[in-house]
N, C-alpha and C positions, 0 to 999 in steps of 0.2 A: 317755643316748644309746640304748642297746638294740641288739640284733643278732639276726639270724635265720639259719636253716640249713634246707635242704631236700634230700631224696634221692629219686631215682627209680631203682629197681634191678630186675634180673632175679630177685633173691633177697630174702629178708627183710632189710629195711633198718633195723630198730629200733636195733641197737647203733650203727650209723653215725650215725643221727639223734640218739641220746642223747649220744654223745660230741661230735658236731659242734655241738650246741646248747651243751653244757657248755663248750666252748672259747670261748664268747662271754661267759662269766660276768664277765669284767673290765669289760664294757660296761654291765651292768644293775644295777638297784638293788632292785627289789621283787618282780617276778613272773617265773616261768618257765613254759613250756607246750610241749606237743607234741600234734600231731594226726597220725594215721596212718590209711591206708585199706587194708583187707584183707578177708578172708572174713567178718568181722563188720561190714562197712561202716565208717563213720567212727568212730574212737575218739579221745577227747581227754582229756588230764589237764593241770591247771593247779595250781601251788602257789605259796604265798608263800615267797620265798627271802631275806627281809630278814635273818634270823638263822641261816640254815643254808645250806650250799652246795647248788647244783643237784643234784649227784649224790646227796647224802644224801636230799633230798626226793623224788627220782624213782626211786630204786633199787627201792623196794617195788612200783612200778607195772610194772616190766619184764616180769614173768611173765604179765601180762594183756593185753599189747599185741602185735600182729602185723600185718605188712603189708609190701608192696614199695614203697610210696610214702608220703612224709610230710613235714611241715614242723614247725618249732619255733622258739622265740624266748626270749630274755631281754629283759624289758621294763622300761621306766622305772616306769610306774605302772599302766597298764591291764592287765586280764586278757586274754590272748590265747594261742593262736589262738582265734578265734570260729568256730562252726559256723553256716553261713547256708543257709537254704532259700529260694530265690528263683525267679523266672521264668527265670533263666539256669541253673538247676540247683542242686544242693546242693554246697557247697564249704566248705573251711576257709580262713581268711584271717589273715595276720599282717603287721604293718607296722613300719617304722622311719621316724621323722620327727616333724614338728611341724606342727600346723594352727593358724595364727594367726586365721583367720576361722571358727572352729568355730560360733559362735552364728549368724553370717550363713547358713552352710550349713544349719544346723538349721531356720531359718525358711524357707529356700527349699524344703527337703524337706517341711515341713508344708504349704506352699502347693501342692506337686505331689502331695499325697495320702499322703505318709509320715506316719502318725498317731502314732507313738510311738518313743521310744528308751529303752533301759534306762539308769538313772542309776547312777553310781558314788558314792562318798562325796562329801559336800558338794555334791550336785546336779550334779556334773560329768558330761559325756558321754564315752563311750569313743570316742576318735578312730578306732579300727579299725572300729567299727560304722558310724561316719559314712562311712568310705571304702567299705565294702560298700554302703551306701545310695546313694552316688553312682554306683558301678559299675552297680547294678541299675536305674538310670534309662535305660540304653541297651539296645539290642537284642542286643548280643553282648559278650563279655568284653573283647575288644581295644578296642572303642570305649569301653567303660566305664572301662578303665584309662587310656586317653588323656584321658577326661573328668575323671578324678581329677587329672591333671597340669594340666589347664586351670583347674580350680576351686579347688584348694588353694593358699592363700597360706602359704608356708613351704617345707616339703619333705616328700616322701612316697614311699618305696620300698615295694613290695608283693610278697608271695608269696601265690598262690592255689593251693590243693590240690584237684584234681578226682580222681575215681577212676582216670583214665588218664593224667594229666599234671599238671605244675606250671606255672603262669604266673608269670613274674618280671618286674617292672617297676621300673626304676631311676628315681629322682626326676628331674624334667625338666632340672635343671641339674647333676645328678651330684654333689650335695653329699656324699652317702655312697656307698660302693662297693657294687656287686653283682657277684659273681665266680662263674664257672661252672667246675667241675672235672670230670674224666672218669676213670673206672677201667674195668676189663674188664667189669664188670656193669652200668654205667650212668653216671649223672651226679649231681652235687650242685650246689647253689647256696648262696652264703654271703656274709655281710658281711665276715668275716675270712678271708683266704686261709690263715692259719695253722691254721684249724679243720679243714682236710681233709688236711694233709700226712701226719700219722701214720696216717690212715685209708687211705692208698694212692692218693689221687687226684692227678692232675697238672693243672696249669693249662690250661684250654681257652680262656677268654676273659674279659675284663672287659666287662660291659655298658656301653655308652655312655650319655650323658645322655638320659633319656626313652626308652631302648630297651626294648622288650617282647619276651620270648622265651617259647616253650613248650618244656618239658623233659620228655622221657620217658627210659626206660632206653636207648633206641637212638638218639635224635637231639635236637638243639637247633635250633629253627627261629626265626629272627628274624621277628616279626610287625609290629613298628614300628621303622623304622630310627632309629638314634641321631641326636640333634641335634648341632649344631656348637659350641654354646656350653656351656662347663663352668665350674662354680664349686665344686670339691671343697674341703672344709674343710681348711685348713692345720693346724688343731689336731689332726687325726688323727695326723699324724706326731710332733708335739711332745709329745702327752700321751695321747690316747685309745687310739691303735692299739697292738696287742700287738707286741713287738719282732720277732717272726718273720713278721709280716704284710707284704705288699707291695701298695701301691695305685698304679695307673697306672704300674707298672714300677719304683716307688721303694720299697725296703725301709725299714721304720721304724727299725730299729737302725742301719742304715747312715746314714740321714739324721741321726740323733741324734749319731753320731760327728762327722759333718760340721758339725753345728750347734755342737758344743763347740769344734771347730777355729775356726769363724768367730768365736765369742765371744772366744777368745784373741787372734785377729788384731787386734782393736780394744781390747785390754786391756794394761796395762803395770804391773799391780800386782805387787809382790814378795810371795811367800808361801812357806810351808814345805810345804803340802799342798793337794790339791784333793779335794773330796768332793761326792757327789750326794745329794739327799734321796730316800730309797727310795720307790717303785721307779723312777718315770719320770724322775727327775733323774740316775740313775746313768750311763746311756750318754752323756748330754751331758757329764758330768763326766769320763768316761774319754777322750772326744774332746779335751776341753780339756787334760787331763793329758798325753796322748800328744803333743800338738802343742807344749805349753809346756815339756815335760820336767820339770814340777813333779810330785812323786810323788802318786799317787792313793792315798787311804786310805778306809776305811769306819768312820768314827767313830759312825755311827748304824746300828743293826741293827734291821730290822723283824721284830717277832714276829707271825707270821701264822697259827699253828695254830688259834687260837680266835677271833681278832678279825675281825669283818666289815670291809668297806671303810669308810674314814673318812667318805665322804659318803652312806652308806646311810641313816642315821636322818634323819627329817624335821627334827629340831631341830638348829640350828647348834651349840648348846651340847653336845649329844650327839656330834656329829661331831668337835668339838674335843677332847672327852674321849677318844674312841676313838683319834684321831690321836696324842694324847699318850701313851696307854697302849701303843700299838703300837711306838713308837720307843724303843730302849734305847741309851744312849750308852756308848762305850768311852773313858773318860778317858785311859787309857794311851797312846792313839794321838795325842792332840791337846793334851795339857797343855802350856801355855806356847808353843803354836805359832800362827802366822798362817795362817788357813784360808780358802781360796776355796770357797764353798758354792753349788752350782748346783741350782736347782729348776726344774720345768717352767714355772711361771708364778707370778704373785701375783694373786689375785682380791680377797678381802677383806683378806688379809694376816694374819689371826688365827693360823692354824696355823703359818705360817712364823716369825712373831714368837716363838711359844712354842718352836719348834724351836731357834731361835738362842739363846734363854734357856737351854735344856738344855745347849747347847755351852759357853756362858759358865760355867754352874754346874759343868760337867765340867772346867773349867780352861783352855779355849782362850784365847789371848791376844787375837786379833783375828778377826773374821768379815767377809769381803767377799763379798757376795751378788751372784750373776750369774744372773738368770732367763733361761731358754732361749727366751723369746719377748718381743716388745715389751710395753709397758704395755697392759693390757686396759682399754679406754676405753668399750666399748659391750657391753650384754648381747646374747647371741646371739638372733637372730630365727628361726633356721633349724633348729638342733639343740638338744641338751640342755645344752651347755657354758654355764654361768653363766645359764641361762634362768630359774632360780628365784632369781636374784640381781637385785634392782632395780639400776639404774645408780647410784643414790645409795648403795648398799652397797659398790660397788667402791672400793677405797682410792684409786685415781686420782681418781675423781669427788669423793670427800670432800675430798681435798687441793685440787683445783681450786676447789671451792666456797669453801674457806677462803681460798685465795690471791686469789680474785676477788671476795671479799665477797658471795658468792651471786649474782653478776651475770655470767652466761655466755651466749654465743650460739654459733652454728655456726662463725663465723670464729675465735673464741677457742679453741674446742675443736680446730679444725684445727691451730692453732699448737702445742697441747699434744701432738699426734701427730707433730710434726716433731722428730726427735732433734737437729737442729742449731739449734733455736730457744732463746731465753733462757727462755721460759715452760716448755718441756719440762724444761730443766735445773733450774729452780726447783722444779718438781713432784718430780723425782727426788730432789733434795736434801732436800725436806721429808718424803718417804716414808722416806728413809734415817734421818732424825732421829726420826720417829715409831716406826719399827721397831727403832731402836737397833742398826743395823748400823754397822760401821766404814766401809764404803763400799757403794754400790749402782750397778750399771751394767747396764741392760737390753740384750737382744739388739736389733739393728736389724732393721727389717722387710725391708729390701733383702737383708740377709745371711740372714735366715730363708728367704726365697724362693730364694736361691742354694743354700742347704743342701738344700732339697727338690728343686730341679733341674727344676721344671716351669714353663712359661711363666706369668708372673704373672697374665695375663688368664684363666687357667684355675683360679686359686686364690681361695677366699673368704677375705678378710682383714678382714671386717666388724668383728669384735670389737676389732681393733687401730686401724683408721682410719675406720670408719663407712661405708666404700664398699661398695655392694652388688655 
Protein backbone atom coordinates (compact mmCIF):
# COMPACT_ATOMS: atom_id res chain seq x y z
CA UNK A 1 0.00 0.00 0.00
CA UNK A 2 2.41 2.71 1.18
CA UNK A 3 1.70 5.99 2.88
CA UNK A 4 2.98 9.57 3.00
CA UNK A 5 3.27 12.56 5.33
CA UNK A 6 4.14 16.22 4.80
CA UNK A 7 4.69 19.27 7.03
CA UNK A 8 4.78 23.03 6.42
CA UNK A 9 5.74 24.89 9.61
CA UNK A 10 6.94 28.22 10.94
CA UNK A 11 9.75 26.36 12.71
CA UNK A 12 12.01 23.41 11.94
CA UNK A 13 9.74 20.51 10.99
CA UNK A 14 12.21 17.62 10.88
CA UNK A 15 11.06 15.75 13.97
CA UNK A 16 7.39 16.06 13.02
CA UNK A 17 8.24 14.80 9.55
CA UNK A 18 10.31 11.94 10.95
CA UNK A 19 7.65 10.68 13.35
CA UNK A 20 4.79 11.38 10.95
CA UNK A 21 6.37 9.16 8.30
CA UNK A 22 7.27 6.54 10.90
CA UNK A 23 3.60 6.29 11.90
CA UNK A 24 2.96 4.89 8.39
CA UNK A 25 5.33 1.95 8.82
CA UNK A 26 2.45 -0.54 9.02
CA UNK A 27 1.56 0.31 5.41
CA UNK A 28 4.92 -0.15 3.71
CA UNK A 29 7.13 -3.02 2.79
CA UNK A 30 10.46 -1.99 1.32
CA UNK A 31 11.47 1.67 1.19
CA UNK A 32 11.28 4.76 3.34
CA UNK A 33 12.30 8.30 2.43
CA UNK A 34 12.22 11.96 3.45
CA UNK A 35 12.84 15.20 1.57
CA UNK A 36 13.12 18.55 3.33
CA UNK A 37 13.79 22.10 2.18
CA UNK A 38 15.79 24.61 4.23
CA UNK A 39 18.91 26.76 4.18
CA UNK A 40 20.82 24.02 2.33
CA UNK A 41 18.16 23.71 -0.34
CA UNK A 42 16.58 20.31 -0.95
CA UNK A 43 17.91 17.46 1.15
CA UNK A 44 16.78 13.89 0.72
CA UNK A 45 17.43 10.49 2.30
CA UNK A 46 16.08 7.07 1.25
CA UNK A 47 16.70 3.73 2.93
CA UNK A 48 15.73 0.09 2.53
CA UNK A 49 13.50 -0.83 5.48
CA UNK A 50 12.80 -4.48 4.66
CA UNK A 51 14.70 -5.81 7.66
CA UNK A 52 14.88 -2.84 10.02
CA UNK A 53 12.35 -0.27 11.29
CA UNK A 54 12.10 3.18 9.74
CA UNK A 55 13.33 4.87 12.92
CA UNK A 56 16.43 2.68 13.10
CA UNK A 57 17.42 3.36 9.51
CA UNK A 58 16.85 7.12 9.61
CA UNK A 59 17.99 8.02 13.12
CA UNK A 60 21.58 8.67 11.99
CA UNK A 61 20.39 11.14 9.33
CA UNK A 62 18.58 13.50 11.68
CA UNK A 63 21.61 15.60 12.62
CA UNK A 64 22.21 16.45 8.96
CA UNK A 65 18.71 17.55 7.98
CA UNK A 66 17.01 20.86 8.64
CA UNK A 67 14.10 22.79 7.21
CA UNK A 68 10.60 24.17 7.76
CA UNK A 69 8.88 22.20 5.03
CA UNK A 70 9.16 18.57 3.97
CA UNK A 71 7.52 15.37 2.75
CA UNK A 72 8.23 11.69 3.32
CA UNK A 73 6.89 8.24 2.62
CA UNK A 74 6.82 4.56 3.33
CA UNK A 75 6.77 2.85 -0.05
CA UNK A 76 5.84 -0.54 -1.49
CA UNK A 77 8.71 -0.93 -3.90
CA UNK A 78 10.04 2.21 -5.49
CA UNK A 79 12.57 4.61 -4.03
CA UNK A 80 10.97 7.96 -3.20
CA UNK A 81 10.65 10.90 -2.69
CA UNK A 82 12.32 11.81 -5.98
CA UNK A 83 13.98 15.18 -6.63
CA UNK A 84 12.87 16.67 -9.96
CA UNK A 85 14.33 19.57 -11.94
CA UNK A 86 11.83 20.66 -14.59
CA UNK A 87 10.41 23.60 -16.49
CA UNK A 88 7.90 23.93 -13.63
CA UNK A 89 10.74 24.34 -11.14
CA UNK A 90 12.62 22.05 -8.77
CA UNK A 91 10.51 19.94 -6.44
CA UNK A 92 10.34 16.66 -4.54
CA UNK A 93 7.56 14.18 -5.25
CA UNK A 94 6.09 11.18 -3.46
CA UNK A 95 3.05 9.11 -4.40
CA UNK A 96 0.65 6.43 -3.16
CA UNK A 97 -1.20 4.33 -5.69
CA UNK A 98 -0.93 2.00 -8.63
CA UNK A 99 -0.50 2.64 -12.37
CA UNK A 100 -1.96 -0.13 -14.52
CA UNK A 101 -1.06 1.49 -17.84
CA UNK A 102 2.59 2.27 -17.06
CA UNK A 103 3.95 0.91 -20.34
CA UNK A 104 1.40 2.85 -22.39
CA UNK A 105 2.28 6.07 -20.56
CA UNK A 106 5.98 5.41 -21.13
CA UNK A 107 5.47 5.12 -24.88
CA UNK A 108 3.38 8.29 -24.94
CA UNK A 109 6.14 10.14 -23.09
CA UNK A 110 8.72 8.91 -25.61
CA UNK A 111 6.52 10.17 -28.45
CA UNK A 112 6.27 13.59 -26.79
CA UNK A 113 10.01 13.97 -26.36
CA UNK A 114 10.70 12.40 -22.96
CA UNK A 115 13.81 10.43 -23.91
CA UNK A 116 14.60 8.34 -20.85
CA UNK A 117 13.49 6.90 -17.53
CA UNK A 118 15.67 5.41 -14.83
CA UNK A 119 15.11 1.68 -14.50
CA UNK A 120 14.61 -0.19 -11.25
CA UNK A 121 15.31 -3.90 -10.79
CA UNK A 122 14.13 -6.25 -13.56
CA UNK A 123 13.67 -3.35 -15.97
CA UNK A 124 10.72 -1.83 -14.12
CA UNK A 125 10.03 1.89 -14.17
CA UNK A 126 9.53 3.96 -11.06
CA UNK A 127 5.84 4.96 -11.08
CA UNK A 128 6.61 8.12 -9.11
CA UNK A 129 9.01 9.24 -11.86
CA UNK A 130 6.25 8.60 -14.40
CA UNK A 131 3.87 10.81 -12.42
CA UNK A 132 6.45 13.61 -12.47
CA UNK A 133 6.87 13.17 -16.24
CA UNK A 134 3.11 13.52 -16.73
CA UNK A 135 2.92 16.63 -14.53
CA UNK A 136 5.76 18.28 -16.41
CA UNK A 137 3.92 18.02 -19.73
CA UNK A 138 1.62 20.83 -18.63
CA UNK A 139 2.29 24.53 -18.15
CA UNK A 140 1.58 24.68 -14.42
CA UNK A 141 1.47 22.34 -11.45
CA UNK A 142 -2.30 22.25 -10.97
CA UNK A 143 -2.93 21.40 -14.62
CA UNK A 144 -0.19 18.79 -14.38
CA UNK A 145 -1.77 17.15 -11.32
CA UNK A 146 -5.17 17.15 -12.99
CA UNK A 147 -3.55 15.55 -16.04
CA UNK A 148 -2.20 12.75 -13.84
CA UNK A 149 -5.74 11.92 -12.72
CA UNK A 150 -6.86 11.94 -16.34
CA UNK A 151 -4.09 9.69 -17.64
CA UNK A 152 -3.48 7.14 -14.87
CA UNK A 153 -5.50 3.93 -14.94
CA UNK A 154 -5.61 2.74 -11.35
CA UNK A 155 -5.21 5.27 -8.58
CA UNK A 156 -2.68 7.95 -7.72
CA UNK A 157 -2.41 10.37 -4.81
CA UNK A 158 0.50 12.82 -4.88
CA UNK A 159 2.52 15.15 -2.64
CA UNK A 160 4.82 17.74 -4.23
CA UNK A 161 7.32 19.70 -2.15
CA UNK A 162 8.35 23.16 -3.33
CA UNK A 163 10.51 25.60 -1.32
CA UNK A 164 7.45 27.56 -0.20
CA UNK A 165 4.54 25.10 -0.26
CA UNK A 166 3.30 21.54 -0.57
CA UNK A 167 0.81 20.50 -3.23
CA UNK A 168 -1.44 17.60 -2.25
CA UNK A 169 -3.63 15.77 -4.76
CA UNK A 170 -6.02 12.95 -3.83
CA UNK A 171 -6.68 10.27 -6.45
CA UNK A 172 -9.67 10.99 -8.66
CA UNK A 173 -12.04 8.50 -6.97
CA UNK A 174 -10.66 8.91 -3.47
CA UNK A 175 -9.62 5.27 -3.16
CA UNK A 176 -7.03 6.26 -0.57
CA UNK A 177 -7.32 9.05 2.03
CA UNK A 178 -5.47 12.37 2.08
CA UNK A 179 -6.02 14.26 5.32
CA UNK A 180 -4.88 17.73 6.44
CA UNK A 181 -4.12 18.63 10.05
CA UNK A 182 -3.37 21.96 11.73
CA UNK A 183 -1.34 23.12 14.76
CA UNK A 184 -0.23 26.55 16.01
CA UNK A 185 2.84 26.56 13.77
CA UNK A 186 1.43 25.24 10.51
CA UNK A 187 -0.11 22.27 8.75
CA UNK A 188 0.52 18.64 7.97
CA UNK A 189 -0.87 16.35 5.27
CA UNK A 190 -1.10 12.61 5.75
CA UNK A 191 -2.49 9.26 4.65
CA UNK A 192 -3.17 8.13 8.24
CA UNK A 193 -4.93 10.53 10.59
CA UNK A 194 -3.30 8.66 13.50
CA UNK A 195 0.09 9.92 12.30
CA UNK A 196 -0.46 13.47 13.57
CA UNK A 197 -2.40 13.00 16.81
CA UNK A 198 0.60 12.66 19.12
CA UNK A 199 2.36 15.48 17.27
CA UNK A 200 -0.26 17.99 18.40
CA UNK A 201 -2.22 18.47 15.16
CA UNK A 202 -6.00 18.67 14.97
CA UNK A 203 -8.09 17.51 12.05
CA UNK A 204 -8.68 20.27 9.52
CA UNK A 205 -10.17 18.48 6.51
CA UNK A 206 -10.26 15.33 4.41
CA UNK A 207 -9.50 16.05 0.78
CA UNK A 208 -12.30 14.98 -1.52
CA UNK A 209 -11.84 12.77 -4.59
CA UNK A 210 -9.57 14.51 -7.09
CA UNK A 211 -9.17 17.56 -4.86
CA UNK A 212 -5.90 19.51 -5.10
CA UNK A 213 -4.70 21.88 -2.38
CA UNK A 214 -1.64 23.99 -1.70
CA UNK A 215 -0.37 23.92 1.88
CA UNK A 216 1.86 26.46 3.63
CA UNK A 217 2.47 27.15 7.30
CA UNK A 218 -0.33 29.75 7.25
CA UNK A 219 -3.03 28.48 4.88
CA UNK A 220 -4.56 25.62 2.93
CA UNK A 221 -6.04 26.67 -0.42
CA UNK A 222 -8.20 24.46 -2.64
CA UNK A 223 -6.94 24.68 -6.23
CA UNK A 224 -9.16 22.00 -7.75
CA UNK A 225 -12.58 21.30 -6.28
CA UNK A 226 -13.36 17.71 -5.23
CA UNK A 227 -15.38 15.45 -7.47
CA UNK A 228 -18.73 13.97 -6.49
CA UNK A 229 -17.92 10.29 -7.11
CA UNK A 230 -15.98 8.34 -4.48
CA UNK A 231 -14.74 4.74 -4.30
CA UNK A 232 -12.67 4.57 -1.12
CA UNK A 233 -11.20 1.13 -0.41
CA UNK A 234 -13.37 -0.82 2.05
CA UNK A 235 -10.37 -2.93 3.04
CA UNK A 236 -8.78 0.11 4.71
CA UNK A 237 -11.12 -0.42 7.65
CA UNK A 238 -11.02 -4.23 7.65
CA UNK A 239 -7.26 -4.66 7.48
CA UNK A 240 -4.86 -1.97 6.26
CA UNK A 241 -5.83 0.99 8.39
CA UNK A 242 -4.28 1.60 11.78
CA UNK A 243 -6.84 1.24 14.62
CA UNK A 244 -6.55 4.89 15.72
CA UNK A 245 -7.08 6.27 12.21
CA UNK A 246 -10.32 7.72 10.89
CA UNK A 247 -11.35 7.89 7.23
CA UNK A 248 -14.37 9.85 6.03
CA UNK A 249 -15.44 10.25 9.66
CA UNK A 250 -15.35 6.50 10.44
CA UNK A 251 -12.77 5.25 12.93
CA UNK A 252 -11.04 1.95 12.08
CA UNK A 253 -11.27 0.33 15.53
CA UNK A 254 -14.91 1.34 15.94
CA UNK A 255 -15.73 -0.16 12.55
CA UNK A 256 -13.98 -3.41 13.49
CA UNK A 257 -16.01 -3.75 16.70
CA UNK A 258 -19.16 -3.23 14.65
CA UNK A 259 -17.90 -5.73 12.10
CA UNK A 260 -17.50 -8.36 14.82
CA UNK A 261 -20.99 -7.61 16.06
CA UNK A 262 -22.41 -8.12 12.57
CA UNK A 263 -20.50 -11.41 12.25
CA UNK A 264 -22.17 -12.68 15.41
CA UNK A 265 -25.66 -11.58 14.33
CA UNK A 266 -25.61 -14.13 11.51
CA UNK A 267 -23.88 -16.86 13.50
CA UNK A 268 -25.33 -19.48 15.83
CA UNK A 269 -22.30 -21.59 16.66
CA UNK A 270 -21.81 -22.67 20.25
CA UNK A 271 -18.29 -22.12 21.54
CA UNK A 272 -16.24 -21.67 24.69
CA UNK A 273 -14.11 -18.71 23.55
CA UNK A 274 -13.52 -16.15 20.80
CA UNK A 275 -10.04 -15.20 19.55
CA UNK A 276 -8.59 -12.95 16.85
CA UNK A 277 -5.53 -13.58 14.71
CA UNK A 278 -3.05 -10.84 15.73
CA UNK A 279 -3.12 -8.00 15.02
CA UNK A 280 -5.89 -7.00 12.64
CA UNK A 281 -8.29 -9.79 13.67
CA UNK A 282 -8.33 -8.80 17.34
CA UNK A 283 -10.79 -5.90 17.27
CA UNK A 284 -13.22 -7.88 15.13
CA UNK A 285 -13.00 -10.71 17.67
CA UNK A 286 -13.62 -8.36 20.62
CA UNK A 287 -16.71 -7.01 18.87
CA UNK A 288 -17.95 -10.56 18.31
CA UNK A 289 -17.23 -11.56 21.92
CA UNK A 290 -18.87 -8.48 23.43
CA UNK A 291 -22.04 -9.05 21.43
CA UNK A 292 -22.24 -12.82 21.84
CA UNK A 293 -21.16 -12.83 25.52
CA UNK A 294 -18.74 -15.63 24.64
CA UNK A 295 -15.44 -14.95 26.49
CA UNK A 296 -12.62 -13.36 24.54
CA UNK A 297 -9.19 -15.01 24.89
CA UNK A 298 -5.71 -14.49 23.42
CA UNK A 299 -4.41 -17.98 22.61
CA UNK A 300 -1.94 -16.58 20.06
CA UNK A 301 0.59 -13.95 21.05
CA UNK A 302 2.53 -12.08 18.39
CA UNK A 303 6.27 -11.76 19.02
CA UNK A 304 7.17 -8.44 17.42
CA UNK A 305 10.50 -7.17 18.84
CA UNK A 306 12.64 -8.66 16.08
CA UNK A 307 10.41 -10.03 13.32
CA UNK A 308 9.43 -7.87 10.33
CA UNK A 309 5.94 -7.88 8.88
CA UNK A 310 4.86 -11.25 7.53
CA UNK A 311 4.33 -10.01 3.96
CA UNK A 312 7.56 -8.02 3.74
CA UNK A 313 9.77 -10.66 2.01
CA UNK A 314 9.23 -11.15 -1.69
CA UNK A 315 9.06 -14.93 -1.31
CA UNK A 316 5.74 -16.42 -0.19
CA UNK A 317 7.65 -19.21 1.57
CA UNK A 318 9.58 -16.61 3.59
CA UNK A 319 6.36 -14.78 4.47
CA UNK A 320 4.82 -18.02 5.69
CA UNK A 321 7.89 -18.85 7.78
CA UNK A 322 7.96 -15.42 9.42
CA UNK A 323 4.22 -15.53 10.10
CA UNK A 324 4.66 -18.90 11.80
CA UNK A 325 7.63 -17.76 13.86
CA UNK A 326 5.83 -14.64 15.06
CA UNK A 327 2.80 -16.39 16.60
CA UNK A 328 3.29 -18.25 19.87
CA UNK A 329 0.34 -20.27 21.23
CA UNK A 330 -0.80 -20.50 24.87
CA UNK A 331 -2.22 -24.04 25.26
CA UNK A 332 -3.49 -23.38 28.78
CA UNK A 333 -6.14 -21.00 27.44
CA UNK A 334 -7.67 -23.26 24.82
CA UNK A 335 -6.97 -26.90 25.61
CA UNK A 336 -10.13 -28.94 25.13
CA UNK A 337 -12.17 -25.87 24.12
CA UNK A 338 -14.33 -24.97 21.13
CA UNK A 339 -12.84 -21.77 19.64
CA UNK A 340 -14.22 -19.15 17.28
CA UNK A 341 -11.24 -17.69 15.40
CA UNK A 342 -11.57 -14.40 13.52
CA UNK A 343 -9.07 -13.19 10.94
CA UNK A 344 -9.29 -10.09 8.75
CA UNK A 345 -9.46 -12.12 5.53
CA UNK A 346 -8.43 -15.26 3.67
CA UNK A 347 -6.31 -14.69 0.54
CA UNK A 348 -4.29 -17.77 -0.36
CA UNK A 349 -5.17 -19.40 2.93
CA UNK A 350 -1.67 -20.74 3.59
CA UNK A 351 -0.91 -18.77 6.74
CA UNK A 352 -4.34 -19.21 8.31
CA UNK A 353 -4.25 -22.96 7.70
CA UNK A 354 -0.93 -23.16 9.55
CA UNK A 355 -2.27 -20.95 12.35
CA UNK A 356 -5.19 -23.32 12.88
CA UNK A 357 -2.78 -26.25 12.90
CA UNK A 358 -0.89 -24.53 15.77
CA UNK A 359 -4.12 -24.33 17.70
CA UNK A 360 -4.95 -27.98 17.17
CA UNK A 361 -1.42 -28.92 18.23
CA UNK A 362 -1.91 -26.75 21.33
CA UNK A 363 -4.92 -28.86 22.31
CA UNK A 364 -7.94 -26.94 21.04
CA UNK A 365 -10.98 -29.16 20.50
CA UNK A 366 -12.65 -27.29 17.62
CA UNK A 367 -11.81 -24.23 15.51
CA UNK A 368 -14.63 -22.31 13.81
CA UNK A 369 -13.22 -19.65 11.46
CA UNK A 370 -15.04 -16.39 10.80
CA UNK A 371 -13.23 -14.05 8.33
CA UNK A 372 -14.09 -10.38 8.86
CA UNK A 373 -14.72 -9.78 5.16
CA UNK A 374 -16.42 -11.66 2.31
CA UNK A 375 -14.50 -14.15 0.13
CA UNK A 376 -11.83 -12.39 -1.92
CA UNK A 377 -12.63 -13.24 -5.53
CA UNK A 378 -10.62 -10.71 -7.54
CA UNK A 379 -7.09 -9.30 -7.31
CA UNK A 380 -7.06 -5.58 -6.57
CA UNK A 381 -6.61 -3.34 -9.62
CA UNK A 382 -6.27 -0.13 -7.70
CA UNK A 383 -4.12 -0.55 -4.60
CA UNK A 384 -1.65 -3.04 -3.18
CA UNK A 385 -3.94 -5.52 -1.47
CA UNK A 386 -3.56 -8.87 -3.27
CA UNK A 387 -2.06 -7.05 -6.27
CA UNK A 388 0.94 -9.40 -6.29
CA UNK A 389 -1.41 -12.37 -6.06
CA UNK A 390 -2.75 -13.66 -9.36
CA UNK A 391 -6.42 -14.53 -9.23
CA UNK A 392 -5.59 -18.19 -9.72
CA UNK A 393 -3.61 -18.09 -6.46
CA UNK A 394 -6.65 -17.00 -4.47
CA UNK A 395 -8.07 -19.96 -2.59
CA UNK A 396 -11.56 -19.03 -3.76
CA UNK A 397 -10.53 -19.22 -7.41
CA UNK A 398 -8.67 -22.50 -6.93
CA UNK A 399 -11.77 -24.04 -5.40
CA UNK A 400 -14.08 -22.61 -8.07
CA UNK A 401 -11.86 -24.00 -10.82
CA UNK A 402 -12.00 -27.38 -9.10
CA UNK A 403 -15.77 -27.31 -8.64
CA UNK A 404 -16.42 -26.12 -12.21
CA UNK A 405 -13.83 -28.38 -13.88
CA UNK A 406 -11.86 -25.31 -15.05
CA UNK A 407 -14.85 -23.98 -16.98
CA UNK A 408 -15.98 -20.63 -15.58
CA UNK A 409 -17.42 -17.40 -16.93
CA UNK A 410 -18.64 -14.08 -15.52
CA UNK A 411 -22.12 -15.36 -14.81
CA UNK A 412 -20.80 -18.32 -12.84
CA UNK A 413 -18.39 -16.09 -10.90
CA UNK A 414 -21.25 -13.77 -10.01
CA UNK A 415 -23.13 -16.69 -8.49
CA UNK A 416 -20.12 -17.46 -6.32
CA UNK A 417 -20.20 -13.92 -4.91
CA UNK A 418 -23.83 -14.33 -3.80
CA UNK A 419 -23.89 -15.66 -0.20
CA UNK A 420 -27.41 -17.01 -0.71
CA UNK A 421 -26.53 -19.17 -3.72
CA UNK A 422 -25.83 -22.90 -3.77
CA UNK A 423 -22.53 -22.36 -5.60
CA UNK A 424 -21.34 -19.96 -2.88
CA UNK A 425 -22.11 -22.49 -0.15
CA UNK A 426 -20.38 -25.27 -2.08
CA UNK A 427 -17.28 -23.07 -2.36
CA UNK A 428 -17.28 -22.26 1.36
CA UNK A 429 -17.75 -25.91 2.30
CA UNK A 430 -14.85 -26.96 0.08
CA UNK A 431 -12.54 -24.25 1.46
CA UNK A 432 -13.45 -25.37 4.97
CA UNK A 433 -12.58 -28.95 4.06
CA UNK A 434 -9.24 -28.01 2.49
CA UNK A 435 -8.28 -25.76 5.40
CA UNK A 436 -9.36 -28.39 7.97
CA UNK A 437 -11.58 -26.05 9.96
CA UNK A 438 -14.53 -27.36 11.95
CA UNK A 439 -16.67 -24.71 10.29
CA UNK A 440 -16.25 -21.62 8.10
CA UNK A 441 -18.58 -18.67 7.70
CA UNK A 442 -17.54 -15.48 5.89
CA UNK A 443 -18.79 -11.99 6.58
CA UNK A 444 -21.55 -10.85 4.24
CA UNK A 445 -20.81 -7.88 2.02
CA UNK A 446 -24.00 -6.07 2.98
CA UNK A 447 -23.05 -6.39 6.66
CA UNK A 448 -19.50 -5.19 5.96
CA UNK A 449 -20.92 -2.08 4.32
CA UNK A 450 -23.26 -1.51 7.28
CA UNK A 451 -20.29 -1.85 9.68
CA UNK A 452 -18.39 0.85 7.79
CA UNK A 453 -21.45 3.07 7.77
CA UNK A 454 -20.78 4.81 4.46
CA UNK A 455 -23.10 4.72 1.46
CA UNK A 456 -22.24 1.63 -0.60
CA UNK A 457 -21.88 3.71 -3.76
CA UNK A 458 -18.88 5.46 -2.14
CA UNK A 459 -17.03 2.24 -1.32
CA UNK A 460 -14.81 0.11 -3.54
CA UNK A 461 -15.71 -3.56 -3.10
CA UNK A 462 -14.04 -4.82 -6.28
CA UNK A 463 -12.04 -7.61 -4.64
CA UNK A 464 -15.26 -9.10 -3.25
CA UNK A 465 -17.71 -8.73 -6.13
CA UNK A 466 -15.71 -7.54 -9.16
CA UNK A 467 -17.74 -4.34 -9.44
CA UNK A 468 -15.72 -1.20 -10.18
